[in-house]
N, C-alpha and C positions, 0 to 999 in steps of 0.2 A: 504494500500500500504506500503510495506516495504521500508523505506528510509535510512536504514543503510547498505544496500548491498554495497560491495566494488568492484571497477572495477579491481584493480590490487593488491590484497593482496599477500604478500610473507611471507614465514615461514622459520625459521631456528630452531635449537635445543632449543634456549633460548627465542625467542620472536616472536611475530606476528607483522608484519609491515602492518598496515591497508590500506594504500594507499588512493586514492581519492574515493569518493562515486560513485556509478553507476549513480546516478542522475546528479552529476557534470560532469561525463564523457559524458553522453547523451546531457547535456546542451551545453558543449563545442563543440561537433560535430554539433549540431543544429546551434549554433552561427556562426561557420565557414561558413555554408551554407548561413545563413542570410547575413553575411558581404560580401560574395562573390557575392551576387545577386545585380546587379547594380540598380535595382528598389528601393533598400533600402538606396541609398545614401541620406544623409541629415536627416535620422531618428536618433534620439538621442540614445546613448548607453544604457541608462536605459530601454527604450522601447524595444530595441532589446534583452537585457538580460532577460527581463520579458517574451518575446516571446520564447526565448530559453528554459527557465525553464518550460514554459507551454508545450512545445513540449516534454521535458524530462519527465515531470509528465505523459503525455499521453503515452509515450513509456513504462514507468514503469507499468502503469495500464494494457496496452495490454500485456506486458511481463508476468505479474502475471496471467492473464487469460490463457495464453498459458501454463505456468508452472503448473498451478493447474488443468488442464484438466484431 
């Protein structure tokens, strides 16, 4: 799994601004959903962060399968 893909790279004549990783972007999106779900009230932040990165990793694996078809 490629873990250095960037979510929002930008380029100009002199430099590349790498932006956040795609994994971090996916994890942030997953974490928003987890936090918004009222069933998760009371679950500690570390656990929810671990869940979010597990979802992000799964998304990257599935993305790679689709890209490499």
